[in-house]
C-alpha positions as CSV (number, residue, x, y, z in Angstrom):
1,M,12.4,1.9,24.7
2,R,13.7,-0.8,22.6
3,D,13.7,-3.3,25.0
4,K,9.9,-3.3,26.2
5,T,8.9,-3.1,22.7
6,Q,8.0,-6.8,21.5
7,A,8.9,-7.6,17.8
8,N,5.7,-8.8,17.1
9,S,3.7,-6.2,18.5
10,A,0.7,-5.2,15.8
11,E,0.3,-1.2,15.8
12,P,-2.3,0.8,14.6
13,G,-2.2,0.9,11.0
14,D,0.2,-2.7,10.2
15,R,-3.4,-3.8,8.2
16,L,-3.8,-0.7,6.4
17,V,-0.1,-1.4,5.1
18,R,-0.4,-4.8,4.3
19,T,-3.1,-4.0,2.3
20,G,-2.0,-0.9,0.2
21,G,0.8,-3.1,-0.3
22,I,-1.8,-5.5,-1.9
23,V,-3.8,-3.5,-3.9
24,F,-0.3,-1.6,-5.4
25,F,0.9,-4.8,-6.1
26,V,-2.4,-5.7,-7.4
27,G,-2.3,-2.6,-9.7
28,A,1.3,-3.3,-10.4
29,V,0.6,-6.3,-12.3
30,A,-2.5,-4.7,-14.1
31,T,-0.1,-2.3,-15.4
32,L,2.6,-4.5,-16.7
33,V,-0.7,-6.8,-18.3
34,T,-1.8,-3.5,-19.8
35,V,1.1,-2.0,-21.2
36,A,2.4,-5.3,-22.6
37,P,0.6,-5.4,-26.1
38,L,1.2,-2.1,-26.5
39,L,5.0,-3.3,-26.7
40,L,4.7,-6.2,-28.8
41,G,2.6,-4.5,-31.4
42,K,-0.6,-6.7,-30.4
43,S,-3.8,-5.1,-30.0
44,P,-4.9,-3.3,-27.0
45,F,-6.7,-4.4,-24.3
46,P,-10.0,-2.6,-23.0
47,A,-10.0,0.3,-21.1
48,Y,-11.4,-0.7,-17.9
49,M,-7.8,-2.2,-18.1
50,F,-6.3,0.9,-17.7
51,G,-8.8,1.7,-14.6
52,L,-7.0,-0.9,-12.9
53,S,-3.8,0.3,-13.1
54,M,-4.5,3.3,-11.2
55,L,-5.1,0.8,-8.3
56,M,-1.4,1.2,-7.5
57,G,-2.1,5.1,-6.7
58,V,-4.7,3.9,-4.5
59,G,-3.3,1.3,-2.8
60,F,0.0,3.7,-1.6
61,L,-2.3,5.6,-0.6
62,I,-3.8,3.1,1.6
63,A,-0.3,1.8,2.7
64,G,0.3,6.2,3.5
65,A,-2.5,6.1,5.9
66,G,-1.4,3.1,7.7
67,V,2.3,4.7,7.9
68,L,0.2,7.9,8.9
69,R,-1.8,6.2,12.0
70,T,1.0,4.0,13.2
71,V,3.0,7.6,13.6
72,A,0.5,9.0,15.5
73,A,-0.5,5.8,17.6
74,Q,3.1,6.1,18.5
75,R,3.4,9.5,19.4
76,R,0.1,9.1,21.4
77,R,2.5,6.4,23.7
78,A,5.5,8.7,23.8
79,R,3.3,11.6,25.0
80,S,1.7,9.5,27.7
81,V,4.8,8.1,28.8
82,Q,6.0,11.7,29.8
């Protein structure tokens, strides 16, 4: 099967995984920016910054959905071959 798979073939969930990775990264940066003033003894950021920190979890869920979508597509393809 490996010889028939192209290296640049796009799976159905690839775009979701990439999007989830970007959203996760934005959430991670927001978390670092939010926590930094607390560690440095400065005044904390407004509450909405803590909400932006939740993007890490959202990005993780989006990427997980993309992985599950890719797995489902690969299973369908394997069943059709058999």
